[in-house]
C-alpha positions as CSV (number, residue, x, y, z in Angstrom):
1,M,25.8,2.3,34.9
2,K,26.8,3.9,31.5
3,I,23.1,4.0,30.2
4,T,22.0,5.7,33.4
5,L,24.9,8.4,32.8
6,I,23.8,8.9,29.0
7,R,20.3,9.3,30.3
8,K,21.3,11.8,32.7
9,Q,23.4,13.6,30.2
10,I,20.4,13.9,27.8
11,A,17.9,15.2,30.4
12,G,20.6,17.7,31.3
13,V,21.1,18.9,27.7
14,F,17.4,19.2,27.1
15,A,17.1,21.3,30.3
16,V,19.8,23.8,29.5
17,V,18.5,24.0,25.8
18,L,14.9,24.6,27.3
19,A,16.1,27.2,29.8
20,V,17.5,29.5,27.1
21,G,14.5,29.0,24.8
22,I,12.1,31.8,23.7
23,S,9.3,32.2,26.1
24,I,6.0,32.0,24.1
25,P,2.5,31.0,25.2
26,V,1.7,27.7,24.1
27,N,-1.9,27.3,24.7
28,A,-2.3,28.0,20.9
29,Q,-5.5,27.6,18.8
30,A,-5.9,25.2,15.9
31,G,-4.0,26.6,13.0
32,S,-1.0,27.7,14.8
33,E,2.4,26.1,14.6
34,V,3.0,22.2,15.1
35,G,6.5,21.1,15.6
36,F,7.9,18.0,13.8
37,S,10.9,16.2,15.2
38,E,12.2,13.2,13.0
39,S,14.7,10.7,14.0
40,F,16.7,10.3,11.0
41,L,16.2,10.7,7.2
42,T,18.7,8.2,5.9
43,D,16.2,5.8,4.3
44,G,13.3,6.1,1.9
45,F,10.7,5.3,4.5
46,Q,11.5,8.3,6.6
47,V,11.8,10.5,3.7
48,Q,8.4,9.5,2.4
49,L,6.9,9.8,5.8
50,V,8.1,13.5,6.0
51,K,6.7,14.1,2.5
52,Q,3.3,12.7,3.5
53,L,2.9,14.2,6.7
54,G,3.5,17.7,4.9
55,Q,0.8,16.8,2.3
56,Q,-1.7,15.8,5.0
57,A,-0.8,18.8,7.0
58,T,-1.7,21.1,4.0
59,A,-4.9,19.0,3.3
60,Q,-6.2,19.3,6.9
61,G,-5.1,22.9,7.5
62,V,-2.5,22.3,10.0
63,N,0.9,24.6,10.1
64,L,3.4,21.9,10.5
65,L,6.8,23.3,10.7
66,P,9.7,21.7,8.6
67,A,11.1,18.5,10.1
68,T,14.1,18.8,12.4
69,D,16.6,16.0,11.7
70,A,18.1,14.2,14.8
71,N,20.3,12.2,12.5
72,G,19.9,9.0,14.7
73,D,21.3,11.2,17.8
74,A,18.9,11.1,20.9
75,A,20.4,14.0,22.5
76,K,20.2,16.1,19.3
77,Q,16.5,15.1,19.1
78,N,15.9,16.2,22.6
79,A,17.5,19.5,22.0
80,D,15.5,19.8,18.8
81,I,12.3,19.3,20.8
82,A,13.5,21.9,23.5
83,T,13.9,24.6,20.7
84,L,10.3,23.7,19.4
85,I,9.0,24.1,22.8
86,G,10.7,27.3,23.3
87,R,9.4,28.5,20.2
88,G,5.9,28.1,21.6
89,V,4.4,25.3,19.2
90,S,0.9,24.3,20.0
91,G,1.5,20.6,19.5
92,L,4.4,18.2,18.6
93,I,4.7,15.2,16.1
94,V,7.7,13.1,17.0
95,V,9.3,10.2,15.4
96,P,11.5,9.0,18.2
97,V,15.2,7.9,18.0
98,D,14.9,6.0,21.2
99,S,11.8,5.1,23.4
100,T,13.8,5.5,26.6
101,A,15.9,8.6,25.6
102,I,12.9,10.7,24.4
103,V,11.3,10.5,27.8
104,P,12.8,13.8,29.2
105,A,11.4,15.6,26.0
106,I,7.9,14.2,26.4
107,Q,7.8,15.1,30.0
108,S,8.9,18.8,29.3
109,A,6.2,19.1,26.8
110,N,3.8,17.6,29.2
111,A,4.9,20.3,31.7
112,K,4.1,23.0,29.2
113,N,0.8,21.3,28.3
114,I,1.9,20.8,24.8
115,P,0.3,17.6,23.3
116,V,2.5,15.1,21.7
117,V,1.7,12.6,19.0
118,T,4.3,10.1,18.1
119,V,4.5,8.1,14.7
120,D,5.8,4.6,14.3
121,L,7.3,4.3,17.9
122,G,6.2,5.2,21.3
123,A,8.0,6.2,24.6
124,S,8.8,4.5,27.8
125,G,7.6,7.3,29.9
126,G,5.7,10.7,29.8
127,K,2.2,11.1,28.4
128,I,1.6,10.9,24.6
129,Y,-1.8,11.8,23.3
130,M,-1.6,9.0,20.5
131,V,1.2,6.7,19.4
132,V,0.4,6.1,15.7
133,R,2.1,2.7,14.7
134,A,1.5,-0.5,13.1
135,N,1.2,-3.6,15.5
136,N,5.0,-4.7,15.1
137,V,4.5,-7.9,16.8
138,Y,1.9,-9.0,14.3
139,M,4.2,-7.8,11.5
140,G,7.0,-10.1,12.9
141,E,4.3,-12.9,13.0
142,A,3.3,-12.4,9.6
143,G,6.6,-12.5,8.1
144,C,7.1,-15.9,10.3
145,K,4.0,-17.4,9.0
146,Y,4.8,-16.7,5.4
147,I,8.2,-18.3,5.6
148,G,7.3,-20.9,7.8
149,A,4.5,-22.1,5.4
150,K,6.7,-21.9,2.4
151,L,9.5,-23.8,3.8
152,K,6.9,-26.5,5.1
153,G,8.2,-26.2,8.7
154,K,11.9,-27.1,8.1
155,G,15.1,-25.4,7.4
156,T,17.4,-22.4,8.6
157,V,16.1,-18.9,8.5
158,L,18.4,-15.6,9.1
159,N,16.6,-13.1,11.2
160,L,17.9,-9.5,10.7
161,Q,16.9,-7.7,13.6
162,G,16.5,-3.9,13.9
163,D,17.8,-1.9,16.7
164,L,16.6,-3.9,19.9
165,A,16.9,-0.8,22.0
166,S,13.9,0.4,19.9
167,L,10.5,-0.9,20.7
168,N,9.8,-1.5,17.0
169,G,13.0,-3.6,16.5
170,K,12.3,-5.5,19.6
171,D,8.6,-6.2,18.7
172,R,9.2,-7.1,15.2
173,S,12.0,-9.7,16.2
174,T,9.9,-11.0,19.3
175,G,7.0,-11.6,16.9
176,F,9.2,-13.4,14.4
177,T,11.1,-15.7,16.8
178,T,8.1,-16.5,19.1
179,C,5.9,-17.5,16.2
180,M,8.7,-19.6,14.9
181,S,9.2,-21.4,18.2
182,S,5.6,-21.9,18.7
183,N,4.5,-22.9,15.1
184,Y,7.7,-24.2,13.4
185,P,10.0,-25.7,16.0
186,K,12.0,-27.6,13.4
187,I,13.1,-24.4,11.7
188,K,16.4,-22.9,13.1
189,V,16.4,-19.3,13.4
190,I,19.8,-17.3,13.4
191,S,19.0,-13.9,14.9
192,K,21.6,-11.1,14.0
193,P,21.1,-7.4,14.8
194,M,21.5,-4.9,11.9
195,K,20.7,-1.8,14.1
196,W,18.8,-0.2,11.3
197,K,22.0,0.1,9.2
198,S,22.3,-1.0,5.7
199,D,26.0,-1.6,5.8
200,V,25.5,-4.0,8.8
201,C,22.7,-5.9,6.9
202,A,25.1,-6.5,4.1
203,Q,27.9,-7.4,6.4
204,V,25.9,-9.8,8.5
205,T,24.5,-11.3,5.4
206,Q,27.8,-12.0,3.8
207,T,29.2,-13.6,6.9
208,V,26.2,-16.0,7.5
209,L,25.4,-16.9,3.7
210,S,29.2,-17.6,3.4
211,T,29.3,-20.1,6.3
212,T,25.8,-21.6,6.7
213,K,23.2,-23.0,4.3
214,I,20.3,-20.6,4.6
215,D,16.7,-21.4,3.4
216,G,15.1,-17.8,4.4
217,I,15.8,-14.4,5.3
218,F,13.6,-12.1,7.4
219,M,14.5,-8.4,7.3
220,G,13.2,-6.4,10.2
221,S,13.3,-3.4,7.6
222,E,13.7,-4.1,3.9
223,S,13.9,-0.2,3.4
224,V,17.4,-0.6,5.2
225,C,18.4,-4.0,4.3
226,L,17.1,-5.1,0.9
227,A,19.7,-3.5,-1.5
228,G,22.6,-4.8,0.6
229,V,21.2,-8.3,1.1
230,Q,20.4,-8.8,-2.5
231,A,23.8,-7.4,-3.6
232,V,25.4,-10.2,-1.5
233,M,23.0,-12.8,-2.6
234,K,23.8,-11.9,-6.2
235,T,27.5,-12.0,-5.7
236,Q,27.2,-15.4,-4.3
237,K,24.8,-16.5,-7.0
238,K,22.0,-17.1,-4.6
239,L,19.7,-14.3,-5.8
240,T,17.1,-16.6,-7.8
241,Q,13.5,-16.3,-8.9
242,V,10.7,-16.8,-6.5
243,G,9.6,-20.5,-7.0
244,S,12.9,-21.7,-8.5
245,K,14.9,-24.7,-7.1
246,G,17.3,-23.7,-4.2
247,H,15.3,-20.1,-4.1
248,I,16.1,-18.5,-0.5
249,I,12.5,-17.2,0.8
250,S,12.9,-13.7,1.5
251,V,10.5,-11.4,3.4
252,G,10.9,-8.0,4.8
253,I,8.8,-5.3,6.7
254,D,8.2,-1.7,5.4
255,G,6.7,-1.9,1.7
256,S,9.2,0.5,0.2
257,P,9.1,1.2,-3.6
258,A,12.3,-0.7,-4.1
259,S,10.9,-3.9,-2.2
260,L,7.5,-3.6,-4.4
261,K,9.6,-3.5,-7.4
262,A,11.5,-6.6,-6.4
263,V,8.3,-8.6,-5.5
264,R,7.0,-7.8,-9.0
265,A,10.4,-8.7,-10.6
266,G,10.4,-12.1,-8.6
267,T,13.4,-11.9,-6.6
268,L,11.7,-10.9,-3.3
269,D,8.8,-13.3,-2.1
270,A,6.7,-10.8,0.2
271,V,6.9,-7.7,2.3
272,I,4.6,-6.7,5.2
273,S,3.7,-3.2,4.2
274,Q,3.7,-0.4,6.9
275,P,0.7,1.9,6.5
276,L,2.6,4.9,6.1
277,D,-0.1,6.7,4.3
278,L,-2.2,6.1,7.6
279,Y,0.6,7.1,9.5
280,A,0.7,10.6,8.0
281,K,-3.1,10.9,7.7
282,F,-3.9,10.2,11.4
283,G,-0.7,11.7,12.7
284,I,-1.9,15.0,11.6
285,S,-5.6,14.2,12.4
286,Y,-4.7,13.3,16.1
287,I,-2.6,16.4,16.7
288,K,-5.5,18.4,15.5
289,D,-7.7,16.4,18.0
290,A,-5.3,17.0,20.8
291,I,-5.1,20.5,20.4
292,A,-8.9,20.7,20.3
293,G,-9.0,18.9,23.5
294,K,-10.8,15.7,22.1
295,V,-10.4,12.6,24.3
296,P,-9.5,9.3,22.4
297,V,-12.0,6.5,22.6
298,V,-10.7,2.9,23.1
299,G,-11.9,0.3,20.6
300,P,-12.1,0.0,16.8
301,D,-10.6,3.1,15.3
302,G,-13.0,3.3,12.1
303,H,-10.0,2.7,9.6
304,G,-9.2,-1.0,10.2
305,G,-7.1,-0.7,13.4
306,T,-7.7,-0.6,17.2
307,I,-7.1,2.2,19.8
308,V,-5.7,0.9,23.0
309,A,-5.0,2.6,26.4
310,L,-1.3,2.6,27.5
311,D,0.0,3.7,30.7
312,N,0.2,7.4,32.0
313,G,-2.9,8.3,30.0
314,T,-1.2,7.4,26.5
315,F,-3.2,5.8,23.8
316,S,-2.0,4.0,20.8
317,D,-3.9,3.4,17.3
318,L,-2.6,0.0,16.1
319,L,-3.0,0.2,12.3
320,P,-3.4,-2.7,9.9
321,S,-0.5,-4.2,8.1
322,P,-1.2,-6.1,4.8
323,T,1.1,-8.9,3.5
324,I,2.1,-8.0,-0.1
325,T,3.0,-10.6,-2.7
326,K,3.4,-10.4,-6.5
327,A,-0.5,-10.7,-6.6
328,N,-1.1,-7.5,-5.2
329,A,2.2,-5.6,-5.5
330,S,1.0,-3.1,-8.0
331,D,-2.0,-1.8,-5.8
332,T,-1.8,1.8,-6.0
333,A,-3.2,2.3,-2.5
334,L,0.2,1.1,-1.2
335,W,2.5,3.9,0.0
336,G,5.4,2.2,-1.9
337,N,3.5,2.7,-5.2
338,G,2.6,6.5,-4.5
């Protein structure tokens, strides 16, 4: 009941803001303004995404407006998007705070025939021209297989889950835990939500490491968790070199500069790198295609991923995510080395 009320309030806020917006024709030609709504700018991944989207917009001739920052507030994000729609943008690039809460904003853009491309996360309703994201279930599975193989199918692993209200958080954890139960049934998984917050990562890790012998740690986002987790491990004298006796196998998703540095230094085993550079390149490319009226084609996308059809005429480009170890952590093609 509480969730339903919140959603109604968000929809109401959106309607009010849109009602007082500036009325400008939105069937703009290529080269006119494209709005950009960010979920939050409190971690390196999102900051780098904003930077690279801006660079790609310049390179591809798109007039991308400065990112609005919702600061993790779904209602604010919907209000931000309402303002952009009122401004008369010809397209929208959105990194949603919440897959469900964003729906009223998507539907309002649909009603104005403004195409929407989302990056890193989709929505549970409305029509999106393209969801540009990695296969998050696959990334969870990749982390599972790396840790499971290194532990030879035995031990206890801490699974630091992202926000399970978000599709990415849910998919990463599901990919990890399903893979563990299917392929490594003798490994015990302790799943704890960290809600994309670094302080929660540290608190949970502190509690679990203080009370339980842990053989592995899987971070749903090392961009969020790495510093806090390693600080706790260091305090407890459990931060050791990869391959040393008693070393806790640690793997995370994102591929941030800090994580690649830790992999090269031998304190982090591996990362599943998000294709942030491809998010930026094709986020811009797809909004151009949408404005031009091009129709996506299901199948191989031509850059290592796959385009799939979802509900309501929405398409998703599932991009490849490589596993990075010390052997390839210096690859200059990785966004974290950019």
